[in-house]
Backbone as numpy.savetxt, mean C-alpha at the origin, in Angstrom:
# Nx Ny Nz CAx CAy CAz Cx Cy Cz
3.90 -8.64 11.72 3.95 -7.27 12.22 3.57 -6.30 11.09
3.19 -5.08 11.42 2.90 -4.11 10.36 4.10 -3.88 9.43
5.31 -3.88 9.98 6.50 -3.70 9.13 6.61 -4.83 8.10
6.43 -6.07 8.54 6.51 -7.21 7.63 5.44 -7.12 6.56
4.23 -6.72 6.95 3.13 -6.59 5.99 3.43 -5.50 4.97
4.02 -4.39 5.42 4.37 -3.30 4.51 5.37 -3.77 3.47
6.42 -4.47 3.90 7.42 -4.97 2.94 6.81 -6.00 1.99
5.93 -6.86 2.48 5.28 -7.85 1.62 4.41 -7.15 0.57
3.59 -6.19 0.99 2.73 -5.46 0.05 3.57 -4.67 -0.95
4.64 -4.06 -0.50 5.52 -3.29 -1.38 6.08 -4.19 -2.48
6.47 -5.40 -2.12 7.00 -6.35 -3.09 5.91 -6.84 -4.04
4.76 -7.23 -3.48 3.68 -7.79 -4.30 3.06 -6.76 -5.24
2.95 -5.51 -4.82 2.21 -4.52 -5.60 3.07 -3.65 -6.49
4.31 -3.36 -6.08 5.14 -2.48 -6.91 6.54 -3.03 -7.15
6.82 -4.25 -6.70 8.07 -4.91 -7.01 9.30 -4.40 -6.28
9.11 -3.63 -5.21 10.26 -3.10 -4.47 10.58 -3.97 -3.27
11.87 -4.08 -2.96 12.35 -4.89 -1.84 12.87 -3.97 -0.73
13.20 -4.57 0.41 13.69 -3.81 1.57 14.82 -2.85 1.22
15.74 -3.34 0.40 16.91 -2.51 0.07 16.58 -1.34 -0.84
15.37 -1.32 -1.39 14.97 -0.24 -2.29 14.38 0.96 -1.57
14.10 0.83 -0.27 13.44 1.91 0.47 14.08 2.12 1.84
13.85 3.30 2.37 14.24 3.63 3.74 12.97 4.08 4.47
12.70 3.50 5.62 11.54 3.90 6.41 11.88 5.20 7.13
11.10 6.24 6.87 11.30 7.53 7.52 10.41 7.66 8.75
9.20 7.11 8.66 8.29 7.19 9.79 7.07 6.31 9.59
6.24 6.25 10.62 5.00 5.46 10.57 4.01 6.08 11.55
2.73 5.84 11.32 1.74 6.32 12.28 1.98 5.63 13.62
1.65 6.32 14.69 1.91 5.78 16.03 1.07 4.55 16.35
-0.09 4.49 15.77 -0.98 3.36 16.04 -1.77 3.02 14.79
-2.80 2.24 15.00 -3.65 1.82 13.89 -4.61 2.94 13.49
-4.80 3.13 12.18 -5.83 4.01 11.65 -6.97 3.10 11.23
-8.17 3.38 11.72 -9.32 2.52 11.44 -10.38 3.29 10.65
-11.07 2.57 9.78 -12.21 3.18 9.10 -13.24 2.11 8.76
-14.46 2.55 8.62 -15.56 1.69 8.19 -15.96 2.12 6.78
-16.25 1.14 5.95 -16.69 1.43 4.59 -18.11 1.99 4.59
-18.41 2.93 3.68 -19.81 3.35 3.51 -20.64 2.15 3.07
-21.88 2.10 3.48 -22.74 0.93 3.21 -22.76 0.51 1.74
-22.77 1.48 0.83 -22.87 1.13 -0.60 -21.64 0.39 -1.11
-20.52 0.41 -0.37 -19.31 -0.27 -0.81 -19.08 -1.61 -0.12
-19.94 -1.99 0.79 -19.80 -3.28 1.46 -20.33 -4.37 0.54
-19.50 -5.35 0.22 -19.89 -6.46 -0.66 -20.41 -7.59 0.20
-21.69 -7.62 0.40 -22.28 -8.60 1.30 -22.26 -10.02 0.74
-22.11 -10.16 -0.57 -22.06 -11.50 -1.17 -20.69 -12.15 -0.95
-19.69 -11.36 -0.62 -18.34 -11.90 -0.39 -18.24 -12.47 1.02
-17.43 -13.48 1.16 -17.18 -14.05 2.49 -15.69 -14.09 2.73
-15.19 -13.60 3.82 -15.94 -12.90 4.86 -16.32 -11.49 4.40
-17.37 -10.94 4.98 -17.81 -9.59 4.64 -16.84 -8.59 5.26
-16.31 -7.70 4.43 -15.39 -6.66 4.90 -16.18 -5.39 5.15
-16.15 -4.89 6.37 -16.87 -3.65 6.69 -15.92 -2.47 6.92
-14.63 -2.73 6.88 -13.64 -1.67 7.09 -12.26 -2.27 7.20
-11.32 -1.44 7.61 -9.94 -1.90 7.77 -9.27 -1.15 8.90
-8.16 -1.70 9.34 -7.25 -0.96 10.20 -5.89 -1.02 9.53
-5.19 0.10 9.54 -3.93 0.20 8.81 -2.91 0.99 9.62
-1.66 0.70 9.38 -0.55 1.54 9.81 0.01 2.12 8.52
0.20 3.42 8.48 0.75 4.07 7.29 2.23 4.35 7.50
3.01 4.16 6.44 4.45 4.36 6.48 4.85 5.46 5.50
5.86 6.23 5.88 6.49 7.19 4.98 7.84 6.60 4.60
8.05 6.38 3.30 9.27 5.74 2.81 10.02 6.67 1.88
11.33 6.52 1.85 12.16 7.19 0.85 12.62 6.10 -0.12
12.35 6.31 -1.40 12.79 5.34 -2.40 14.26 5.57 -2.71
15.06 4.51 -2.62 16.50 4.59 -2.79 16.98 4.07 -4.14
16.07 3.62 -4.97 16.41 3.00 -6.25 15.88 3.85 -7.40
16.33 3.57 -8.61 15.81 4.30 -9.78 14.32 4.02 -9.99
13.62 4.99 -10.56 12.19 4.84 -10.83 11.88 3.58 -11.64
12.77 3.21 -12.55 12.51 2.05 -13.41 12.45 0.74 -12.63
12.85 0.74 -11.37 12.77 -0.46 -10.53 11.32 -0.80 -10.19
10.44 0.20 -10.18 9.03 -0.04 -9.88 8.43 -0.90 -10.98
7.75 -1.97 -10.57 7.13 -2.91 -11.51 5.72 -3.22 -11.02
4.73 -2.80 -11.79 3.33 -2.95 -11.37 2.72 -4.28 -11.77
3.47 -5.15 -12.41 2.92 -6.43 -12.89 3.48 -7.62 -12.11
3.56 -7.50 -10.82 4.12 -8.55 -9.97 3.14 -9.68 -9.67
1.86 -9.46 -9.96 0.86 -10.50 -9.68 -0.09 -10.63 -10.86
-0.96 -11.64 -10.81 -1.89 -11.91 -11.91 -2.92 -10.81 -12.09
-3.33 -10.18 -10.99 -4.32 -9.11 -11.04 -3.75 -7.85 -10.38
-2.94 -7.08 -11.13 -2.30 -5.90 -10.55 -3.33 -4.91 -10.00
-2.98 -4.26 -8.90 -3.86 -3.26 -8.30 -3.68 -1.89 -8.94
-2.58 -1.68 -9.65 -2.29 -0.38 -10.26 -1.93 -0.58 -11.72
-2.26 0.41 -12.56 -1.87 0.32 -13.96 -0.87 1.40 -14.36
-0.64 2.39 -13.49 0.39 3.39 -13.74 0.69 4.13 -12.44
1.78 4.85 -12.44 2.14 5.64 -11.27 2.95 6.85 -11.72
3.01 7.86 -10.87 3.83 9.03 -11.15 4.11 9.75 -9.83
5.17 10.52 -9.82 5.49 11.34 -8.66 4.61 12.58 -8.69
4.13 13.01 -7.54 3.35 14.24 -7.43 3.91 15.07 -6.27
3.64 16.36 -6.29 4.03 17.21 -5.17 3.32 16.75 -3.91
3.93 16.99 -2.78 3.38 16.57 -1.50 1.94 17.06 -1.31
1.63 18.26 -1.72 0.30 18.84 -1.48 -0.67 18.58 -2.62
-0.31 17.77 -3.58 -1.20 17.45 -4.71 -2.44 16.73 -4.19
-3.63 17.22 -4.56 -4.85 16.55 -4.03 -5.07 15.17 -4.60
């Protein structure tokens, strides 16, 4: 389910578990997009032309130091910070 995928990604990418967050909301359905042609990696298999996603709004319930960006061999992020809601 999208909820299970969200918790898995949260753990794999930033080291947070279910007890570290509270789900406040989620998009009602899937958000879909297609990649611009210049970003499609045709040499990769399978070829990814876009994605569909459900977005979640979470409240973090744990201290900032709980976030750990080195949970996998090839981390997707190298740093993070809090920003104002309207920060571009």
